[in-house]
C-alpha positions in Angstrom: -5.0 -5.0 15.6 -1.6 -5.7 17.2 -2.1 -9.5 16.9 -2.3 -9.1 13.2 1.1 -7.4 13.0 3.7 -10.1 12.5 7.5 -9.5 12.6 9.4 -11.2 9.7 13.1 -10.1 10.1 14.0 -11.4 6.7 11.3 -9.3 5.0 12.8 -7.0 2.2 10.6 -3.9 2.7 9.9 -2.4 6.1 6.3 -3.5 5.8 3.8 -5.4 3.7 0.1 -5.9 3.9 -1.2 -9.4 3.2 -4.8 -9.4 4.2 -5.5 -9.6 7.1 -1.9 -9.4 8.3 0.7 -6.7 8.4 4.2 -8.1 8.1 7.0 -5.9 9.4 10.8 -6.3 9.3 11.8 -4.4 12.5 10.4 -4.7 16.0 8.2 -1.8 17.1 7.1 -0.4 13.8 6.1 3.2 13.8 2.5 4.5 13.5 3.1 5.9 10.0 4.3 2.6 8.6 1.4 0.8 10.2 -1.1 3.4 8.9 0.4 3.0 5.4 -0.1 -0.8 5.5 -3.6 -0.4 7.0 -4.5 1.7 4.0 -3.5 -1.2 1.8 -5.6 -3.6 3.9 -8.6 -1.3 3.3 -7.8 -1.3 -0.5 -7.6 -5.1 -0.4 -10.9 -5.4 1.4 -12.6 -3.1 -1.1 -11.4 -4.9 -4.2 -11.1 -8.4 -2.9 -7.7 -9.9 -2.2 -7.2 -11.6 -5.6 -8.3 -8.6 -7.7 -6.1 -6.3 -5.6 -3.0 -8.3 -6.2 -3.7 -8.8 -9.9 -4.4 -5.1 -10.4 -1.3 -4.2 -8.3 1.0 -6.4 -10.5 -0.5 -5.3 -13.8 -0.3 -1.7 -12.8 3.3 -2.1 -11.7 4.3 -3.5 -15.1 2.5 -0.7 -17.0 4.2 1.9 -14.8 7.5 0.0 -15.2 7.2 0.3 -19.0 6.4 4.0 -18.6 9.1 5.0 -16.0 11.7 2.3 -16.9 12.8 2.1 -13.3 11.6 0.0 -10.5 11.3 2.5 -7.7 9.5 5.1 -9.8 7.1 2.4 -11.1 6.4 1.2 -7.5 5.9 4.8 -6.2 3.4 5.5 -9.0 1.1 2.5 -8.5 -2.2 4.1 -7.5 -2.5 2.0 -4.3 1.0 3.2 -3.2 0.3 6.8 -4.2 -2.8 6.9 -2.0 -1.0 5.2 0.9 2.1 7.4 0.7 0.0 10.6 0.4 -2.0 9.8 3.5 0.3 7.7 5.7 1.1 10.5 8.1 -2.6 11.3 8.6 -3.4 8.8 11.3 -7.2 9.6 11.1 -7.3 9.1 7.3 -9.1 5.7 7.4 -11.9 7.1 9.6 -13.0 9.4 6.8 -11.6 7.6 3.7 -14.2 7.2 0.9 -14.8 3.9 -0.9 -12.2 3.3 -3.7 -10.3 6.4 -2.7 -7.3 5.1 -4.7 -9.2 5.7 -7.9 -8.2 9.4 -8.5 -4.5 8.4 -8.1 -4.8 6.4 -11.3 -5.1 9.6 -13.3 -2.2 11.6 -12.0 1.5 10.9 -11.5 4.3 12.1 -9.4 6.4 13.2 -12.4 
């Protein structure tokens, strides 16, 4: 998996999953960041890459209308909510169910 982690020093966020790669801003990313991005890779594999990105962008805009603020909208995207909720559980992907992001559509962090 290490060969699929690519350092991009000019990257805005600390990490980003672009199937099948994980882009990171800093050298030696932590296990929690890598696990967060691996959760996104699993989501992308389940939905298909194109559908994942369309869904992600559409959901962001819906959340942005609701929360009226970028960070709150971003944190409430179902894919992000699943990833943030489970990023510290380094064994999460071994027992994660198919479409595990789905329940996160129905609740919010408000």
